[in-house]
N, C-alpha and C positions, 0 to 999 in steps of 0.2 A: 599458457595457449597462446597462438595469435588471435587477437578480437575479431579480424577477417571474416575468422570461419566459422561465428556465430552470428551471422551476415545472412538475408536473402530478404527478396522482392516481395512485395506487400501492395494488390491494387490499392489505392485508394479508397476504393469505393467497399472494402472491408472495414474499415475503421469506422465503428460502431458510433453513433450521435446521440443514441437515444436508449436504455435497456431494454429486454425483452419483458412483454406484459403478460400475463402476470410471471415473474421475476424465474421463478421455478420454470418455466417455460424455456428458460434460455439452453442451448445446446451444451451437450455434455462427452468430450471425448474420452472413452475410457483408454489408456496405455497402461498396457501390460508386456513386461520387457522380458523375450523367452518366453512368451507363450502364444496361444493361437486360440482367436487372432489375437495378436496384438494390439493392433488397433480394432474399437468397435464404438460406432455412435454410439449415443444417447441422447436423453434429456436428464440436468439436474433434477427433476420428479423423482427419477429412479435410484436417486441416493439410498433409498431406505432398503432397496432391494439388493444394493451394493455390499454396503454396510452387516455385519454380522454383531449377532448381542455379543458384546463384553469390547465393545471396539468404543475408542473414546474421540471426542469431535474436539479440538481447540480451536477456540475463535477468539479475534483479537476485538477485542470492545474498547477503544479508541473510539473515538469521534472525532470528526470533521468540523475545523470549527472554521466562520465566514473568514478567511486570511489573505482573500483578495482586496484592495482598498484604493481606493481613486481620490485625488486630492491637490490641493495647489499649493505650491510652495511659496512663502513669503516672504521674502527678505528686506532688511531698511538698503532705501538705495538700488536694489536691485528688480529683475525681472520678474513675471509671475510668471512659474513655470508649471505644467501639468502634470503629477507625480502617479505614476501608478506602484504601486508596493503590495508585495506577499511577503507577509508575516510566517518566520521557519523555525523559529524556536523561543519561548519565553526564557527570558533573562531576571524577570523580577516580577514580584504585583503588577509594577507598572509599565514595564519594559521590556520590546520584544525587540530581537535582530531581525533583519526583511531584507530582501531583495526588492532594488528600487531602479524603476528606470524615470528617468536618464540620470544614471547611476554620477556620471560624470560632472553636471549641474548639479547636485547637490555637497552639500559640505557642514562640518558641526556647528551649530547653532542657526541650521535653518528651521524656520517654524511649519509645519504640513496642515493645512486644514485638509482633512479626509471628509467627505461627505457621500448622501445616498440624500435623493429627496429632502425633505425639508432637517434629517439628523449631522448629526455633526459631531467628531471628535479631534482634535489637536493635539498634534506631539509635532517635541520639539526634538531634530537628530541630535545625538549625546556621544556618539562614535561613527567612526569609519572607518572597516578594516580595509587591510592591503587589497581584497581580492573584491573592493566593491560592497561590499556589504555594509548595512548601517543599523545603526541600534537606534530605537524609537524610545522617547520618555513619555507615555501619554499623559495627560493631564487628570484621569481619573484610576484607578486602582483595583483587583482583587475583583469580584464579581461585579461591579459597577464598570469596569474595563471589558470584561464579559458581556455583560447588558449592552453595551455600547458598540460593539464591535457586531452580535449580530444586528444591529440596525444596520451599521454603514456596510458591513463588508460582504461582499460577496462569496459563492461557493469555487473553491479554488480547481475549477476544472485544468485538465490536462490541456499544454498546446493543441496536440491535436484534435480537439474540439470545440476551446475558447477558437481558434484559428477559420473553424469552419460554419459556427452560429454559439449565438450570445448566451451568455446564462441565464437563465431565468426562473421563476419559483418553484418547479416543475424540481431541479435541478436540488433541492434543500432536502425534499425528498428521496428521489432517485438518486444521489452520492452520498448516500448514510447509511450502512449499516442497520437491521431495523434490533441486533444487539447493543448498538452506538451506547457508550454509559460515560466515558470518562474523557473529557475535552482534551486537545493538543495535536492533534493531527493535520496538517496541509496536503491533504491528498489521503484518500480514499483505500483502505483494504478490498482492493475489488474483486476479491473471488468471496468476499463474504456477500456482496449487493446480490447477491444470488437467492438467499436464504428469506423465508417469507415465517411467519410463527406456526402456521399451520405445518409446513413443510421442516420445521424441527420439532412439533409436536410425533410427525411421521417418523421421523428419526430414533426419535425415544420409544415410540411404540415398538419399533422393530429390534430394540434392545442396544442400542447403543446410549452412552452419556455425552454431555457437552458439560466443559469447560470453558473456561476464560482464562488469556493473558493480555496484557494489555502493550504494545510498541506503537506510542505515537510515531506516523511516515512522518520522515522529513520530502525535499520537493526532490533530493537526488537518489531518489529511488528509483522513477522511471527514465533518469536520464540515460545518453549512448554513452558507454566508453570511450576517453579519450585519446588512450595510449594503445598502441601497434599490441605489446602484448598485456594478458592481466595479470603479471608478474609487479608490473609498473603501475597498478591503479589501486589507489587508496579509497576503500569504502568509509562512506558518510556514514558517521555513528549517530545513531538512532536508542532513546530514552524508551526503557522495557521493564515491565515486572511482572516477574513469574510468582506465586503468591505459594506458600508453605500447602496451603489447602490445596491448591492445583497442583505443585508438587507430586504430594502424596498420592493425589486419586490418579494421576499418570501412571506415578511408579506401580502402584497396585491393579492399576487395568494393565500393566504391561506384565506384572507377575500372575497373573490369572489366564493368559495368552491373549488378548485383546492389544488392537492394532494402534495405533496415534495416526488419528487424517487430523493433520496441520491445513485448516482452512487459511491458505496463501501465501506468500512467501514471507509478511512479515513475522505470522505465527512460527514457521518452518525457524526461520533465522534464529527467532528468540528461545524456541524450545530446543535449537541444539546449540545454543552458548549457555546456557541453564543443564546439558547434560555434558558438561566436560570433562567429568571423570567416568562418565558411562549411564551414573541415575541422575536421573532429574532433582538438583536443588532449587530450592529457591531463591530469586535474582532480583535485583535492583539496581538498574544504573543505567551507562550507556553499553551498547556493542557496536560493535563493528564488523564484525564479522561476515568474511566474505566468501561464499561459500563457490566455488568451482570444480569441475571434472577432475577428480583422482579424491575428494573429500570424502572422508570416513564416515558416514553417517551414524548419529549415538542412538536415537530416538527415537523419528518419525519413520512411520513405516508408509502413509499414504501420506500424499495432498493434491489439494485442491489450486487450483490459479486459474487466473486467464491468459489468454495468450499475448504475449509481449514483443517490444521495440526490439528490433533485432542489433546487435549489437549490447545490449543492457546486461546489467550484472543479473536480471531476471530472468533472462533466455538459457543465460550460465548454468545460474541456480539448476534450472528444469535438467540441463544437462549433464551435469552431476547427479543428480536425482534417480532418472532414466538409463543413461545414457547418451553421450552424443551421436550417437547413427541413428539411437531413438529418435531425442530428439527433434533431428532434421526429419524424418521418417515422418514424426506426429505434424510437425508444424506442414510440412508438405500436401500431407492430408488433408486439414486441415481449409490451406491453402483450394485447394482444389473443388473442395466439400464446399464452400462458400461461408465456412464459419466464418463470425465475426468478432471481430479483431480486439485485443484494449480494454481500458477501464469499466466500459458499457458491452463488451464483448462478451462472446463464451466462455464457455472455461472448459478445463482439463480434469481428469478425476488420474493422477501417478501412479501407480504400485513402483513402491522401490528396487532400482535393481539389487538381483539378491536375496530380494525376499527380505525377511523382516529384520529389523535392525540391531 
């Protein structure tokens, strides 16, 4: 399909700069293809009344790390240069691949001293890729490096937020799901940001169950697609895991007639990658599954997700799930009704077109 089919105009005032408070007070658009009403306005707090006993809720337990670093390049007989780096993938206990600016002024052998207040962290550039990405070898490794990043790093807010306000201490809480457990993401699985312990307890009391998967979100998740046709887009790979316990629980829920609700595009893509044979299997490794209209869903029946960037792979996933025409009507309704968009914005609960997977 042509990528411009997934374009739309959005008033910048609808881009949320802070999350709803409390989290479950965010608006929730219920989207039910083929039903009447097709679109219904609600709140995230209504989820316990929307779900059925036996439904299985899948959440991504990845944890966002303070992946954005500010530093200074030092080079023998060279000028000092201010550097902004965003870690994107861990290569080893001491090495991370990063995107850095100004990339053209960086070279293998350069040393960068990252600092925040009195805390400092030193890294050497040991590799530079064809696309400008660099590998940083830090002076410490493992848990010591993680602790240092926590002191020196900033939360990697998306550009559409960072361009309008600076990151602050509140983002350490706001840009992190309450069930985040495993370090590794450089962007939040944003639909997860709406959940609170109290809401999760209400969902369990309604008869639904929670299950975790892990998918470390990379920076490419929210980027617009730059080719003219979706067939020419190469999806970024992200590391994920579906445990044997989670796979068995989800298969058992489906066998009993329960629905699978994937919270977020990351959980959706990972569960679908693990269900290649129709049955959900344990999975561990990288996935670059690209879901666009025409894709036949194997496992996920419901998807909760925020409202996404135009021309992004996430909008294409929504269109695949509910149908392109329904997606366009849902987004037009959300814009007209003043829903808040993107990472800190409101959400929608999508019912899969055609019924259960």
